[in-house]
LUMVEXVEX-112584 format. One line per 8 residues: number of its first residue (from 0); for each residue x, y, z of C-alpha. Coordinates in steps of 0.25 Angstrom, whole numbers. Layout:
N
NUM = X,Y,Z | ...
END
This chain:
105
0 = -46,-116,-190 | -51,-110,-177 | -61,-121,-175 | -51,-132,-177 | -40,-128,-167 | -39,-141,-159 | -39,-149,-172 | -33,-141,-183
8 = -37,-143,-197 | -28,-145,-208 | -26,-133,-218 | -32,-142,-229 | -44,-144,-221 | -46,-129,-218 | -43,-125,-233 | -53,-135,-238
16 = -63,-130,-228 | -62,-116,-233 | -62,-120,-248 | -48,-116,-251 | -35,-123,-253 | -24,-124,-242 | -15,-116,-251 | -26,-105,-252
24 = -29,-105,-238 | -14,-103,-234 | -14,-91,-244 | -26,-85,-237 | -20,-87,-224 | -7,-81,-228 | -14,-69,-235 | -23,-66,-223
32 = -15,-71,-211 | -1,-71,-216 | 1,-86,-212 | -3,-99,-217 | -16,-106,-213 | -8,-116,-205 | -1,-105,-198 | -14,-98,-195
40 = -20,-111,-189 | -8,-114,-181 | -8,-100,-175 | -23,-101,-172 | -21,-113,-164 | -9,-107,-157 | -17,-95,-153 | -28,-104,-148
48 = -18,-111,-140 | -12,-98,-134 | -26,-94,-130 | -29,-108,-123 | -15,-107,-116 | -19,-93,-111 | -33,-96,-107 | -34,-111,-102
56 = -27,-121,-94 | -25,-131,-105 | -12,-137,-105 | -2,-134,-117 | -5,-148,-123 | -20,-146,-122 | -19,-132,-128 | -10,-138,-139
64 = -21,-149,-142 | -32,-139,-141 | -25,-131,-152 | -22,-143,-162 | -8,-145,-158 | -5,-160,-158 | 8,-158,-150 | 11,-149,-139
72 = 26,-147,-144 | 21,-142,-157 | 11,-133,-151 | 21,-127,-141 | 31,-125,-152 | 21,-118,-161 | 15,-110,-149 | 29,-105,-146
80 = 32,-101,-160 | 20,-93,-161 | 19,-87,-147 | 34,-87,-143 | 32,-95,-131 | 27,-109,-127 | 12,-112,-123 | 15,-113,-108
88 = 21,-100,-108 | 9,-94,-115 | 1,-99,-103 | 10,-94,-92 | 10,-80,-99 | -5,-79,-96 | -4,-84,-82 | -10,-98,-85
96 = -5,-112,-81 | -10,-125,-86 | -15,-132,-74 | -16,-147,-75 | -31,-152,-76 | -36,-162,-66 | -42,-175,-72 | -56,-170,-69
104 = -55,-159,-78
END
């Protein structure tokens, strides 16, 4: 999962790669992490997004794309539900702002 943040794999692919069924994979995640494998993967991607927002000058859209979210609106909604604030507020809390990049960068 960590190696496929930008282009997330389907749970069926992950299960197949580990040699278990999707159902069994979900049971294992529920047992060990108290959430489904999909929820765990989403939270992993959102945690990476939070780190990128805190430590880079990437735009919110660039962070969303780098973390496998196809739409900025979906990313912002899920980020807000998980962390209690919008992505741009996360950046402001840590004293960062997104500076537009020049064409040469």
